[in-house]
Steps between C-alpha positions, in 0.01 A plus 500: 500500500483125434324261258173349619518136595177434328611585129481254213683564171419350161676576161280615216570419134611861424762482775307711746429357841155429653524592872226402744466554876270259705465745792366792299363306203682721274619416149731698280728460200852630562767551243798268519737776581300616788469136632865499586423743789283240680623158363613255759505771773211397735545640853819681393552884481407630148586839359290626229582857367217517246218656711224411263610140485546497889149648557329242269683211670389636826155552390476132393674375822780365295750670723424612872673708753784316688298535829195322360433146634278353221421188683362710805290710251359167361428386857320817584271475176427139595376589856311808370314276258463204748342714779295735281155508645324740255327181338382143613464180296352161565494172319168340606422131449127475577562118472778265439258255342557439112331320224842426311767242579812671367807283494729763668262666746700603811163517690375148436626366837324801678182522315183491713142544399477788761322813364540828683213519746285807554657555846856491332380734235371751760816469692703550196303814429577622852873441437476689163335795639751543760788463260360752263495795735678797326617293196490616135480157318370162557561197278358145503592183307240233519672146526435147572451209471256605230342832614209482254365216711447767766330766292258583778774580730685704239172705450435553876847624575548703182181692560608593841848574406388731212266694732762558754755610254250731331400657836875547591609615155747202471615389162388137468597239250473133470600192295441117503696181433277236367526183293247660266265194481209680644579844373200557273417845352225528769743437786756738333242771515438444870866507564518823316218651713709391802788720376701186387636612178781258436508122487792253468421166349735210440545290166759236506530402141284403209175300571639164572798618712290749706238240577753256628674782729182678613193270489187503707508310807296228344761487213284690253645744244518871559693647196212580255278645766771730640590617138132575429474694830796715420345596162188594675647707788805676333289784407367542861816450704872533451619140440846377582587150372763320711673201323660294773791313348743228592715247319184309382316779325745776417527394134129551459498869589491601121195297459314679776584841339376361166170395651444834657587676174271270308224610738583869437589565864836657470389863508263423797715299754831499666724195491796401723698196612460353845785318677398165652706411808484247776333738755402315809641170346192466285687433167798304404812722465615274212213633293564870566718721292799663651448876556786548255330297230162664576622861496690449173188343344295783652699739291444312190128443552454879584646576150243277355214651684603848396531376134150361505368847643345366797342783729756501787848446356732490800682811560854459367631763732583402862311632787645606850402255790459631842334241715460184285133426546219510749662220716759745612274805532358606828162585349424168326351182622354183347159410658394130513139379527511469883635844548869393556748743347806418321781704332526292174264303282724199511435481867119512480319209687808388693399582849851530643589757242213736620639816636180652649119484464221744437334398835786656709513192725807553724470160651572312152863462404616638170814477315670832596840376414386443137346848502830645606679307245296642209516849639855501599634346186785737396658431178718802543673305778519149328863417422420419144215740413686813653785448259290463178449801287153361394370538863278826439301327231483149675518569886595128556188350332214322655501516882318164539773320291773675718340405820430139411818416288742737688602648162406784279301457180678715245307727263472428126718789436795284615466335163314748283590856587731565205248373254215707659701816500650456155146446378370809668798705363427367155134613512520836680853642502 
């Protein structure tokens, strides 16, 4: 018997020890006298004569058989998840056109006024029908540009997709990412009719700050109209408010929460922080928060969100990560308005980062090496990640960051795990 390499230990005020295992996501409180059996004995032979204690430690994965290679088990779970074909998901951008001029937009150098043609829509439907054979679930996230500028395309594709999924008994769900400027109650009801039940909208600060960071292309203000739309649609759709923060506006986070509370929205919407980075060299790194700073702030802001009783309060308990996101999953693509396929939304609109097309044109050249980089990214074999006991709840972080910067982007649990677990223990144990 040996102690798991994925254990964390935190002392509690009553002298007991909080023990957490990232591989099994198990949490337990162990008496100090029993802690001596496993303290500082990772990968060493452990003898525990108390059978009940041993059984409980085995059940939680805190100790494992000597023959168990925990890293291999984690790799197997990653591969099982990454190549799970029971479902399929797409992020679809019917256009990259946008009515905003956001200061940090990573698409601004790739924005074109192209809207998905009827020919491309029909070919996309052929692509979808072929992919849905024998599947259980299908999920779409509508994206842009600003997708609400292409409502006719969303309507056409949604009606066809809903019909196919109904006929094949496939569970279908959809969401949309929008700037919120055109999201009236009438539009929200249409989206709901298209099985789009969740919407993400960004607010970047109080009125003046938001209008500077996210103006219309003609320089016009957007804050008040977006806020009014949120109030009008939050009873129709599930609304998630993303507050993008950097060094310039982080101090105004509390003001945004106060505005939302003043408008009696806290019981109707979700709120979370968004990390602004220099994706595609679109924003000055000097203006961005470090990941260390952002995650520490994120913990504090989550406490404020919970204290004000917003609808979503972030789960304080960690979640196991298998594959990281759609980018490193075999059953996910991002679809551009011309039918080009990408693995990550950060690549959309960049022709040399397209990995395929809905048109099945073998004469065109696509970036197969990039596809392979996403799909063969193995944090269990990374010299740093493979030695980290946070790996099962991180899995190396964002694949796009890893591929482009050649380094992993660590999870927020690197900075906040102890705080989250002690908070959870205080509330539930």
